[in-house]
Each structure stands twice: as structure tokens, then as C-alpha cells.
N, C-alpha and C positions, 0 to 999 in steps of 0.2 A: 427940492427934489435932488437927491444925490446923483452924482454922475455914475453912469454904468461903467463897469470894468468888463471888458471882453476877455474871455479866457480862450486864447488860441492854443492849438496843439503846437508843440515844439516842431521846428523844422526837422525834416528827416532826409536822409540820403535817398536817392532814387530807388524805389522798390523796397525800402526798409520796412514800411508799414505792412507790407504783404508777407514778409518773411519773419518778422518778430512775433513773439507769442504775447500779444496784448489782449486783455480780456474783451475790449470793445471791438476788436477786429475779428476775432475768431468766429463768433456766432453770425455776425453780419456777413462776412465773406462766405461762410458755409451756405447760408440761405440764398445769397445772391448767385453764387456759382451753381447751386442746385436749380434755381429758376432759369438761369442761362442755358444750362444743359437740357432742361425739359423743353424750353422754347426752341432750341436748335433741333431737337428730335422731332418736334411737331413740324417745323419748317422742312426738314429733310423728307419726312413722310408726305407732306403736301407736294413737294417736288416730284417724288416717286409716283404718287397717285396721279398727279397732273400729267406726267409723262406716259403713264399707262392709258390715260383717257385720250390725250391729244396725239400721242406718237412723237411729240417734240420734247427735247430736253428743257431744262430751266431757261436757258437763253432763248430758245425758240418760242417758249411760252410767253416770255416778256415781249419778244418781237411781234407775236400774234396779237397780244393785248394792245400794243402800240398801233399796229395796223388797224385793228378794230376801232380804237379810240379816235384815230386821226382821219378815218374815212369820211 
């Protein structure tokens, strides 16, 4: 059985992979950033709806949850 050769990407300066125009980075970063943005919007709306329902902000909702869980 031949020995495997691992093909590692070359070392980059900090942040270089995000700013250079490499074909394998562009599509992956675009989809990941789109997903992150959508998840952030869902989380923000959940916090707003929770505040409308409970009358407490996000920190107050977490404290209410902890009080309910620890009683």
C-alpha cells in the first residue's frame, strides 16, 4: 500500500484567505456569510417577539428562564 501524501494549503498571513480572490474561498464564504446573516435575523426577531410577549429584554428573558429552570 503506497503512503499517502497529504496536500495542505500553504500558510497564509492572518486574514489573507478572506481577502484574496481564490476560487475555493469565494463561493464558500458567500454561502456561509448568507447563512450567518439569516440566522442572526431570526435570532433578532425571536428576541423582539420575546420582548413583546414577556415585557423583558433578552437578558431578562434569560434570567426568567434560569429562574424557572432552577426553582
